[in-house]
C-alpha positions as CSV (number, residue, x, y, z in Angstrom):
1,M,21.0,-17.4,-269.1
2,N,19.9,-14.8,-271.7
3,P,19.5,-11.5,-269.8
4,M,16.2,-10.8,-271.6
5,K,14.9,-14.1,-270.3
6,V,16.1,-13.3,-266.8
7,L,14.1,-10.1,-266.8
8,S,10.9,-11.9,-267.8
9,L,11.5,-14.4,-265.1
10,L,12.2,-11.7,-262.6
11,A,8.9,-9.9,-263.4
12,C,6.8,-13.0,-263.0
13,L,8.7,-14.2,-260.0
14,A,7.8,-11.0,-258.3
15,V,4.1,-11.4,-259.3
16,A,4.1,-15.0,-257.9
17,V,5.7,-13.8,-254.6
18,M,3.0,-11.2,-254.2
19,A,0.3,-13.8,-254.9
20,K,1.3,-15.9,-251.9
21,P,-1.3,-16.7,-249.3
22,N,-2.5,-13.6,-247.3
23,G,-0.8,-11.4,-249.9
24,R,1.5,-9.8,-247.3
25,Q,5.1,-8.9,-247.4
26,D,7.5,-7.9,-244.6
27,N,8.9,-5.0,-246.6
28,S,7.1,-1.7,-247.3
29,V,7.2,0.3,-250.5
30,N,9.6,2.7,-248.8
31,Q,12.2,0.1,-247.9
32,A,14.7,-1.8,-250.1
33,L,13.8,-5.5,-250.5
34,K,16.7,-7.9,-249.7
35,P,16.3,-10.7,-252.2
36,S,19.3,-12.6,-250.9
37,Q,17.3,-13.5,-247.8
38,W,14.8,-15.6,-249.8
39,L,16.2,-16.3,-253.3
40,S,19.5,-17.7,-254.6
41,G,20.9,-17.3,-258.1
42,S,20.5,-21.1,-258.7
43,Q,16.8,-20.9,-257.8
44,L,16.3,-18.0,-260.2
45,E,18.0,-19.9,-263.0
46,A,15.5,-22.8,-262.4
47,I,12.4,-20.8,-262.8
48,P,10.5,-21.5,-266.1
49,A,9.8,-18.6,-268.5
50,V,6.5,-16.8,-268.1
51,D,4.7,-13.7,-269.5
52,D,6.1,-10.2,-269.4
53,L,4.9,-7.2,-267.6
54,T,3.0,-4.4,-269.5
55,I,2.0,-0.9,-268.8
56,E,-1.6,-1.9,-268.9
57,R,-1.0,-4.6,-266.3
58,L,0.7,-2.0,-264.0
59,E,-2.2,0.4,-264.5
60,N,-4.7,-2.3,-263.3
61,M,-2.8,-2.7,-260.0
62,N,-3.3,-0.4,-257.1
63,L,-0.5,2.0,-256.3
64,E,1.0,0.0,-253.4
65,R,0.9,-3.3,-255.2
66,G,2.5,-2.0,-258.3
67,A,5.2,-0.2,-256.4
68,E,6.1,-3.3,-254.4
69,L,6.2,-5.3,-257.6
70,L,8.6,-2.9,-259.3
71,Q,10.7,-2.7,-256.3
72,Q,11.0,-6.5,-256.2
73,V,11.8,-6.7,-259.9
74,Y,14.5,-4.0,-259.6
75,H,16.2,-5.5,-256.6
76,L,16.1,-9.0,-258.0
77,S,17.8,-7.8,-261.2
78,Q,20.7,-6.4,-259.1
79,I,21.5,-9.8,-257.3
80,H,24.6,-10.5,-259.4
81,H,24.9,-7.1,-261.1
82,N,25.1,-8.8,-264.5
83,V,22.0,-7.8,-266.3
84,E,23.6,-6.0,-269.2
85,P,21.5,-3.6,-271.4
86,S,20.9,-5.1,-274.8
87,F,18.0,-3.2,-276.5
88,V,18.8,-0.3,-278.8
89,P,15.6,0.7,-280.7
90,S,15.8,1.5,-284.4
91,G,13.3,3.5,-286.5
92,I,12.3,5.9,-283.7
93,Q,9.6,8.2,-284.9
94,A,9.5,12.0,-284.2
95,Y,7.0,14.7,-284.9
96,V,6.9,18.5,-284.9
97,P,3.4,19.9,-284.0
98,Q,2.5,23.1,-285.8
99,A,0.2,26.0,-285.1
100,N,-2.2,25.1,-287.8
101,G,-3.0,21.8,-286.1
102,Q,-0.9,19.6,-288.4
103,K,2.2,17.6,-287.5
104,I,5.5,17.0,-289.4
105,V,5.9,13.2,-288.8
106,A,9.0,11.3,-289.8
107,P,11.6,8.7,-288.6
108,L,14.2,10.6,-286.5
109,N,16.9,10.0,-289.1
110,E,14.8,11.8,-291.8
111,M,13.5,14.6,-289.6
112,V,16.4,17.1,-290.3
113,Q,15.6,17.0,-294.0
114,R,12.0,17.7,-293.2
115,L,12.9,20.5,-290.9
116,K,14.9,22.2,-293.6
117,Q,11.6,22.8,-295.4
118,K,10.4,24.8,-292.4
119,Q,12.2,28.1,-293.0
120,T,11.8,29.6,-289.5
121,F,12.6,26.4,-287.5
122,G,15.3,27.0,-284.9
123,D,15.2,30.8,-285.0
124,D,14.1,30.9,-281.4
125,E,13.9,28.4,-278.5
126,V,13.8,24.7,-279.4
127,T,12.3,22.2,-276.9
128,I,13.0,18.5,-277.5
129,I,10.8,16.0,-275.6
130,V,11.9,12.4,-275.3
131,T,9.0,10.1,-274.3
132,G,9.7,7.2,-272.0
133,L,6.6,5.1,-272.0
134,P,4.4,3.7,-274.8
135,Q,1.5,5.9,-275.7
136,T,-0.9,3.0,-275.4
137,T,-2.9,4.1,-272.4
138,E,-4.9,7.2,-271.9
139,T,-2.8,8.1,-268.8
140,V,0.4,8.3,-270.7
141,K,-1.1,9.7,-273.9
142,K,-2.9,12.5,-272.0
143,A,0.2,13.6,-270.1
144,T,2.2,13.9,-273.2
145,R,-0.6,15.6,-275.0
146,K,-0.9,18.2,-272.2
147,L,2.8,18.9,-272.3
148,V,2.8,19.5,-276.1
149,Q,-0.4,21.6,-275.9
150,A,1.2,23.7,-273.2
151,Y,4.2,24.5,-275.3
152,M,2.0,25.2,-278.3
153,Q,0.2,27.8,-276.3
154,R,3.4,29.2,-274.9
155,Y,5.1,29.5,-278.3
156,N,2.0,30.8,-280.2
157,L,0.3,32.9,-277.6
158,Q,-0.2,36.1,-279.7
159,Q,-1.5,34.1,-282.6
160,Q,-3.9,32.2,-280.3
161,R,-5.2,35.5,-278.8
162,Q,-6.1,36.7,-282.2
163,Q,-7.7,33.4,-283.1
164,G,-9.7,33.5,-279.8
165,K,-11.0,37.0,-280.6
166,N,-12.2,35.8,-283.9
167,N,-13.9,32.8,-282.4
168,Q,-15.5,35.0,-279.8
169,N,-16.9,37.3,-282.4
170,N,-18.5,34.4,-284.2
171,Q,-20.1,33.1,-281.0
172,D,-21.5,36.5,-279.9
173,Y,-24.6,36.7,-282.1
174,Q,-28.2,37.8,-281.5
175,D,-31.2,35.6,-281.9
176,Q,-34.3,36.6,-283.9
177,S,-35.7,38.6,-281.0
178,G,-32.6,40.7,-280.8
179,E,-31.6,39.3,-277.4
180,Q,-28.0,38.1,-277.2
181,K,-27.6,34.4,-276.4
182,N,-25.6,33.4,-273.4
183,H,-22.5,31.5,-274.1
184,Q,-19.9,29.8,-271.9
185,R,-16.8,31.7,-271.0
186,T,-14.2,30.7,-273.5
187,S,-10.4,30.3,-273.3
188,S,-9.9,33.5,-275.3
189,E,-11.9,35.5,-272.8
190,E,-9.9,34.0,-269.9
191,D,-6.6,34.7,-271.7
192,S,-7.2,38.4,-271.1
193,S,-6.2,38.0,-267.4
194,E,-3.3,40.1,-266.2
195,E,-1.3,36.9,-265.4
196,V,-1.4,35.8,-269.0
197,K,-0.9,39.3,-270.4
198,N,2.3,39.6,-268.4
199,A,3.5,36.0,-269.0
200,K,7.1,35.8,-270.2
201,T,6.5,33.8,-273.3
202,Q,8.6,33.6,-276.5
203,S,8.3,31.9,-279.8
204,G,9.8,28.5,-280.4
205,D,9.5,25.0,-281.8
206,I,8.8,21.6,-280.3
207,I,10.1,18.2,-281.4
208,V,8.8,15.0,-279.8
209,I,11.1,12.0,-280.1
210,D,8.7,9.1,-279.4
211,L,11.2,6.7,-277.8
212,G,8.4,5.4,-275.6
213,S,6.5,3.8,-278.4
214,K,9.4,1.4,-279.0
215,L,9.2,0.3,-275.3
216,T,6.2,-1.9,-275.9
217,N,6.8,-4.3,-273.0
218,Y,8.7,-4.4,-269.7
219,Q,11.6,-6.3,-271.2
220,R,12.4,-3.6,-273.7
221,Y,11.9,-0.9,-271.1
222,A,14.2,-2.7,-268.5
223,M,16.8,-3.8,-271.1
224,L,17.1,-0.4,-272.9
225,D,20.7,0.5,-273.5
226,V,20.4,4.1,-272.2
227,E,23.9,5.1,-273.3
228,K,23.8,3.9,-276.9
229,T,20.2,5.1,-277.4
230,G,21.2,8.5,-276.0
231,A,24.3,8.6,-278.1
232,K,22.1,8.2,-281.3
233,I,19.9,11.1,-280.2
234,G,22.9,13.2,-279.3
235,K,24.4,12.7,-282.7
236,W,21.1,13.6,-284.3
237,I,21.0,16.9,-282.3
238,V,24.5,17.7,-283.5
239,Q,23.4,17.0,-287.1
240,M,20.3,19.2,-286.6
241,V,22.3,22.1,-285.2
242,N,24.9,21.9,-287.9
243,E,22.7,21.5,-291.0
244,L,20.1,24.0,-289.8
245,D,22.8,26.4,-288.7
246,M,20.9,27.0,-285.4
247,P,22.3,28.0,-282.0
248,F,22.7,25.1,-279.6
249,D,22.3,27.2,-276.5
250,T,18.6,27.6,-277.1
251,I,17.9,23.9,-276.8
252,H,16.0,22.5,-273.8
253,L,15.9,18.7,-273.7
254,I,13.1,17.1,-271.7
255,G,12.9,13.4,-270.9
256,Q,10.1,11.3,-269.4
257,N,10.9,8.4,-267.1
258,V,13.6,6.3,-268.7
259,G,13.7,8.9,-271.4
260,A,15.1,11.3,-268.8
261,H,18.3,9.1,-268.7
262,V,18.4,8.9,-272.4
263,A,18.1,12.7,-272.6
264,G,21.1,12.9,-270.2
265,A,23.1,10.5,-272.3
266,A,22.2,12.5,-275.5
267,A,23.4,15.7,-273.9
268,Q,26.6,14.0,-272.9
269,E,27.2,12.8,-276.5
270,F,26.5,16.3,-277.8
271,T,29.2,17.7,-275.5
272,R,31.6,15.0,-276.5
273,L,31.1,15.8,-280.2
274,T,31.0,19.6,-280.0
275,G,32.8,20.6,-276.8
276,H,29.7,22.6,-275.8
277,K,26.9,21.9,-273.3
278,L,23.2,22.2,-274.0
279,R,21.4,24.8,-272.0
280,R,19.1,22.6,-270.0
281,V,18.0,19.0,-269.5
282,T,14.9,18.3,-267.4
283,G,14.0,14.8,-266.1
284,L,10.3,14.1,-265.5
285,D,10.2,11.3,-262.9
286,P,13.6,9.7,-263.9
287,S,13.2,5.9,-263.7
288,K,15.2,3.2,-262.0
289,I,17.8,1.8,-264.4
290,V,17.5,-2.0,-264.3
291,A,20.1,-3.1,-266.8
292,K,23.5,-1.3,-266.4
293,S,26.9,-1.7,-268.0
294,Q,29.3,-2.7,-265.3
295,N,32.0,-0.2,-266.2
296,T,29.8,2.8,-267.2
297,L,28.1,5.3,-265.0
298,T,24.6,5.5,-266.4
299,G,21.8,7.9,-265.6
300,L,20.7,11.5,-265.7
301,A,23.2,13.6,-263.6
302,R,24.4,17.1,-262.9
303,G,26.9,18.2,-265.5
304,D,25.0,16.7,-268.4
305,A,24.0,20.2,-269.4
306,E,24.6,23.7,-268.2
307,F,21.6,23.1,-265.9
308,V,19.9,19.9,-265.0
309,D,16.6,19.6,-263.0
310,A,14.4,16.7,-262.1
311,I,10.9,16.2,-260.8
312,H,10.4,12.9,-258.8
313,T,6.8,11.7,-258.4
314,S,7.1,7.9,-258.1
315,V,10.4,7.3,-256.4
316,Y,9.4,3.9,-255.0
317,G,7.4,2.9,-258.0
318,M,8.6,3.5,-261.6
319,G,10.9,6.3,-260.5
320,T,14.0,6.6,-258.4
321,P,14.8,8.6,-255.2
322,I,18.4,9.2,-256.3
323,R,19.3,12.8,-257.0
324,S,19.5,13.3,-260.7
325,G,20.3,16.9,-261.3
326,D,21.6,20.2,-260.0
327,V,18.2,20.5,-258.3
328,D,15.7,17.8,-257.6
329,F,12.0,18.4,-256.7
330,Y,10.0,15.9,-254.6
331,P,6.3,16.8,-254.6
332,N,4.9,15.7,-251.2
333,G,8.3,14.2,-250.4
334,P,9.9,11.0,-251.6
335,A,7.0,8.4,-251.8
336,A,5.6,5.7,-254.0
337,G,3.1,8.1,-255.5
338,V,1.4,11.4,-255.2
339,P,-2.0,12.6,-254.2
340,G,-4.7,11.6,-256.6
341,A,-2.7,9.0,-258.5
342,S,-4.2,5.5,-258.2
343,N,-1.4,3.5,-259.8
344,V,2.4,3.7,-260.5
345,V,1.9,4.7,-264.1
346,E,-0.3,7.6,-263.2
347,A,2.1,8.6,-260.4
348,A,5.1,8.5,-262.8
349,M,3.2,10.7,-265.4
350,R,2.3,13.3,-262.8
351,A,5.7,14.8,-263.2
352,T,4.8,15.5,-266.9
353,R,1.5,17.0,-265.9
354,Y,3.1,19.3,-263.3
355,F,5.7,20.5,-265.7
356,A,3.0,21.0,-268.4
357,E,1.0,23.1,-266.0
358,S,4.0,25.3,-265.3
359,V,4.6,25.8,-269.0
360,R,1.2,27.4,-269.6
361,P,1.4,31.2,-269.7
362,G,0.7,32.7,-266.3
363,N,1.3,29.5,-264.4
364,E,5.1,29.6,-264.4
365,R,5.3,30.0,-260.6
366,S,2.4,27.7,-259.6
367,F,4.7,25.3,-257.8
368,P,6.6,27.1,-255.0
369,A,9.1,24.8,-253.1
370,V,11.7,25.1,-250.4
371,P,14.8,23.1,-249.5
372,A,13.9,20.5,-246.9
373,N,15.0,17.0,-245.8
374,S,11.5,15.6,-245.3
375,L,7.9,16.4,-245.9
376,Q,7.4,16.8,-242.2
377,Q,10.1,19.4,-242.0
378,Y,8.5,21.2,-244.9
379,K,5.0,21.1,-243.3
380,Q,6.5,22.5,-240.1
381,N,8.0,25.4,-242.0
382,D,11.4,24.3,-241.0
383,G,12.7,24.3,-244.6
384,F,15.9,26.1,-245.1
385,G,17.3,28.3,-247.9
386,K,15.4,30.4,-250.5
387,R,12.1,29.6,-252.1
388,A,12.2,28.2,-255.6
389,Y,9.7,27.3,-258.3
390,M,9.4,23.9,-259.8
391,G,8.8,23.7,-263.6
392,I,9.6,25.9,-266.5
393,D,10.6,28.9,-264.3
394,T,13.1,27.0,-262.1
395,A,16.1,29.3,-261.5
396,H,19.3,27.9,-263.1
397,D,21.4,28.6,-260.0
398,L,19.5,26.3,-257.7
399,E,21.2,23.3,-256.1
400,G,19.9,20.5,-253.7
401,D,16.7,18.9,-252.8
402,Y,13.4,20.7,-252.7
403,I,10.0,19.7,-251.4
404,L,6.5,21.1,-252.1
405,Q,2.9,20.1,-251.8
406,V,0.6,19.7,-254.7
407,N,-3.2,19.3,-255.3
408,P,-4.7,15.9,-256.1
409,K,-6.2,17.1,-259.3
410,S,-5.8,19.9,-261.8
411,P,-4.9,22.6,-261.1
412,F,-2.0,20.7,-259.4
413,G,0.0,23.8,-258.3
414,R,-0.9,25.4,-255.0
415,N,-0.4,28.8,-256.5
416,A,-2.6,28.1,-259.6
417,P,-6.1,29.6,-259.3
418,A,-8.7,27.0,-260.5
419,Q,-10.5,29.4,-262.7
420,K,-7.3,30.5,-264.5
421,Q,-6.0,26.9,-264.9
422,S,-9.2,25.3,-266.1
423,N,-9.6,27.6,-269.1
424,Y,-6.3,26.5,-270.6
425,H,-7.6,23.0,-271.2
426,G,-9.6,24.4,-274.1
427,V,-7.0,26.5,-275.7
428,H,-5.9,26.0,-279.3
429,Q,-8.9,24.1,-280.5
430,A,-7.5,23.4,-283.9
431,W,-4.4,21.6,-282.7
432,N,-6.3,19.8,-279.9
433,S,-8.9,18.5,-282.3
434,H,-6.4,17.4,-284.8
435,S,-4.2,15.8,-282.1
436,N,-7.1,13.8,-280.7
437,S,-8.0,12.4,-284.1
438,Q,-4.4,11.5,-284.9
439,D,-3.3,10.0,-281.5
440,N,-3.9,6.4,-282.5
441,K,-2.0,6.8,-285.8
442,D,0.9,9.0,-284.7
443,Y,1.8,7.2,-281.5
444,Q,2.1,3.7,-283.0
């Protein structure tokens, strides 16, 4: 049977199983399902084709139901270990947000030529973000937008401060009676805090490789050839470094969900072609890998870059509990989801939201964590080893598993004062306004 058809059957079989009378299952979301106990390969072959899963469908399920469904689909796909990856997307779009609110948008294979026209590109740090889910729902779109906005603020802080002062001067006016009108506290005023003044920011550039917009259904997502897709991106990074004559050791590669594994494969390809390792690869809720080549080790792993870190927020939903880097962070411990997330998609994207919060100047150490084997051990203050910080400021000499607690809504970090964090949501109005008006166009 065609492996693409197998995946569609698996998804709908799991839906049908969950729809049985009483709607109850013996397994929990924290336990591996054993499909061999109730399904044979011949039975699977006999199932007729049905509709595919979508991100929207998963968003409409509650967290537990969605997590069980994805667990079942994953374990069913591993029955004979013969679901080979077969989807390698072409025409992947990329964009480079700019401080003036505009974006450089082009197919990935044309982006280097566009970047040559930007004279200062690559002079400082370069962050490359690989999306892993389609930007078709507000949950996914918002998380990606927050991450990009956070980097825009971080890389353009001085310019934003001046812009904020100008905006404040325009707002501070007197009415006809000479009395000054009250106005709401603005982001520029809040940015005068000591935390932001002392933030260790630097200039840089962002590139978003929108792989997620090619993964328009669960089949494409599950059947993605991580190695070949990553190799394409890795070759592109080599081309960018060579043609722009930029240092490779300033590149930070960030991948969301299945994009985390693609980022790891891209970093491996870069090393294979150049003999050098990228500085850092960060995985934001690395996904389960459904389709795997039998003779290839696939997935984000330590060694893909000089430093590899991962944040796991939906390990029994869309994500995986498997250690993926030199250091792995488990907010609230390994679980199907995290506080405040109502479905598996939202739980998966929380990793992006957490990292974005840490990128904002002054919030670098909002997520303190300690090594621990369980959330209970963490809560009892029995964690061992030195304290660390999840996010942009993670020390590159860390190793092992770290656990921390987070808030159910923004600010998510336990060390992030609400007043300080909330003001950042309004920073850089020009880019935000332009971004919101272009979302539907640019993410398609």
